[in-house]
TIGU-677195 format. One record per residue (C-alpha): x, y negated, z. Coordinates in steps of 0.001 Angstrom, whole numbers, plus 500000, padded with zeros to 6 digits. Example, Ala and Ser with C-alpha at 12.3 -4.5 7.8 and 13.67 -1.06 7.14 Angstrom:
2
512300504500507800/513670501060507140/
END
This chain:
361
500000500000500000/501170496496499196/501184493743501822/498394491160501546/498848488457498897/499852485935501570/502698488140502793/505983488685500932/506950491959499278/509718493578501278/512435494651498838/515522496777499399/518508495772497228/520677498760496300/524003497839494699/525437494436495569/527866493836492690/527302491543489706/523681492290488794/522620493315492287/523938490031493689/522059488058491028/518792489893491706/519246489487495470/519783485754494941/516470485630493054/514641487427495887/516327485175498457/515003482111496628/511471483420496002/509012483150498915/506995486032497419/509845488427498308/511621489262501553/514891491211501425/514543494226503723/518158495313503389/521348495323501305/522871498678500391/526368499399499074/529197501790499863/531853499065499932/532257495468501060/530086493912498352/527086493809500718/529141491778503227/530179489276500570/526597489021499336/525226488540502845/527743485728503404/526840484136500065/523120484210500832/523670482910504348/521096485231505944/521637488166508335/519867490749506204/520149494363507432/523135496181505906/523238499859504958/525938502200503659/523557504971502606/520515504771500323/518491507499502040/518960505883505458/518064502464504089/514925503769502395/513811505531505595/514500502622507953/513845499425505979/510037499694505643/510240498429502071/507484497852499521/509895497796496566/513466498721495686/515906496985493319/518496499425491931/521665497958490403/524020500876490966/525951502987488442/523684504808485961/524347508291487327/522410507340490506/519379505794488784/517240508913488464/517701510059492069/517285506622493649/514309505558491516/512379508793492048/513027508818495807/511921505187496043/508652505806494195/507933508972496185/508428506876499348/505740504485498112/507934501763496601/507780499953493286/511133499843491444/513169497298489543/515864499307487757/518868497902485954/519476499246482456/520113501824481202/517073503666482503/519098506743483467/522279508746482863/520440511265480684/517274511574478603/515875514183480990/516561511839483905/514803508971482153/511813511174481345/511618512248484982/511527508602486110/508620507940483746/506818511055484965/507205510101488635/506056506550487888/502880507958486336/502396510485489134/502817507915491947/501186504963490096/504205502820490996/505553500019488825/508973500443487216/510503497434485453/513784497996483582/516308495152483446/516170494273479754/517227490696480391/517051489552476747/513289490160476767/512987487242479191/515238484836477264/513165482274475294/515935481811472734/516252485534472032/512471485737471759/512656482951469130/515584484736467401/513421487838467021/510472485751465752/512638484045463112/514076487414462008/510552488730461488/509935485930458928/512783487076456646/510945489920454896/512043493535454671/514432495228454763/516532493505457413/520289493713457895/521127493206461597/524693492567462757/525470492273466485/528251492848468968/529360492276472541/533049493012473059/534331492177476533/537995491518477244/538276492551480894/540919492519483599/541122492829487380/537768493411489043/535830493658485771/538231496262484343/537585498270487539/533831497923486915/534183498973483267/536367501983484114/533842503101486713/530983502726484220/532896504816481695/533007507723484126/529392508262483077/528576506203479955/530259504598476960/529942500865476131/527628501549473177/525179503313475498/525406500982478503/525275497730476477/523844499110473260/520372499747474686/519825495948474853/520629495355471201/518964498515469911/515835497266471696/516211493888469929/516588495593466525/513474497683467131/511532494522467994/512810492768464857/511929495574462442/508863497012464191/509914500157462378/510975503638463414/514723504432463524/515352507561461456/519139508069461372/522239506951463281/525974507211462867/528724505939465123/532478505804465570/534563505251468673/538128504950469914/539816505612473260/542263502742473717/543452503461477252/544948506415479112/542955505233482146/539739506527480532/538758510196480646/539557512100477474/535858512766476775/534953509062476632/535952505948474695/536056502209475390/535337500949471862/532386502000469764/530371500916466757/526950502279465838/524847502082462687/521073502600462525/518824503179459517/515113502413459912/512079503864458169/511371500554456382/514868500453454840/516316498078457438/519814498740458747/521736497481461736/525098497776463391/526300497018466877/529768497228468409/530954497085471994/534376497376473563/535663496965477124/539162496478478459/542301494340478607/543195495186475001/539891494036473452/540105491147470985/538538487825471981/537964486887468336/535537489808467891/533291488676470723/530172486962469413/528176488031466340/524380487906466345/523189487634462757/520211488903460735/519660488828456954/516554489577454907/515234488931451377/514068485433452350/517286484316454061/519088484685457358/519062483618460977/522129483512463196/522833482666466797/525523479992466821/526981479756470319/529739477218469877/530876477221473507/529988480804474433/531902482132471432/535082480185472173/538273481762473472/538232483205476976/534467483590477225/533913487316476630/534362488135480330/532013485341481458/528595486823482163/526692483627481265/528134483742477741/526696487223477064/523166485822476625/524055482267475583/522479481090472338/522630477272472228/521454477045468579/519869479120465834/520877478554462205/518156479464459710/519241479907456082/516638479936453276/517345482065450201/515002480129447850/516702478873444656/515562476010442394/515522475893438570/519291475321438599/519766478449440727/520917476301443636/519498476454447138/516117474736447216/516111474164450977/518793473023453367/519793475239456251/517770474487459365/519208474080462839/516975475020465746/518442473505468897/517148475422471874/516208473307474863/515156476028477299/518540477693477720/518487479478481088/521646480465482920/522278484098483810/520877483491487300/517787481781485898/517223484784483611/517420487118486614/514892484866488362/512559485283485366/513012489049485417/511987489128489065/509025486847488394/507888489452485844/508445492255488365/506309490324490853/503594489837488230/503667493546487350/503069494438490999/500544491753491934/498510491901488708/498797495672488197/500279495282484696/500269498289482385/503978499023481862/503602502071479613/504879500278476474/507706498692478480/508892502093479716/508369503826476370/510567501172474726/513257501624477387/513224505390476836/513256504992473045/516294502683473011/518119505046475372/517393508038473125/518817506134470139/521915505089472118/522576508681473214/522174509862469609/524871507338468657/527086508653471464/526559512176470099/527603510961466662/530868509526468030/531718512795469765/530755515112466887/531844512950463967/528467513530462311/525377511440461623/522259512240463648/518701512323462341/516102511082464796/
END
């Protein structure tokens, strides 16, 4: 049972690193939520508690925290191999769940989360942050005006060192960059085409001895859609990754093209800055129409985007949606089906890297 509308939703924050800290900051600022505890195995919960300036209960162990915190909801921002276990336990304990992407470490794990959500009638919102970004929403809308087929070109390479290289190495114990990050951009491509992916191919390279031999820290995937559209996405992590290959978000169709032009976000030294991962700043729309002289009939159009939220503001919007889903009993079936679909495509790409073969979907 939820608390009355005039009482805040008690939420347990599990994982206090980058995304967990941002989500906790959102809850701390929103009177509709009350943090019931911070959970992490290391010192990140202490740093987060100090940052927030409130003596929230601290826990080392998820099971203990879930049993003792009397929570109405749980925010899970831990490594993907814990998502299935934590999310299912939380729902079975009567809690709604906000779950960072990807949905789970495996397709079977993701399907189990969806099954438990249906069985318990609990809300599960997956952290697809770009779905809450007004500029990315506009980018998708402009792409849908270009006709079919579409050619979609995107990447997010991250040159990392120090703490972030530790984070990336830990992530790669379970998932590759094209799965962990790729689900975002696969989801965007599916929204742009509104078509079914039918075939994928991918390549990858292991550029560090610090990564297990069965994984890789650079990957590129290609997707073919039923309507003839195609897309590629690349992602790399590590100290050897090129800064110049950081920011490409570009779509072409029969009627022209639309590109994200992030002048500041795409400049040198920005690939490890989390705000720059979603930064858009401007869209450049190119029209393919030619006049009688076979010259362009229309000038390129700049769309300067005024509502350009920071990373923290985007997390705030995600949590506002989570609140709405709980309070207004939103139907999240399509939301979860899309999260599962993009994960299935990403895992098919991972299979292609490891087998050297294309995969039909």
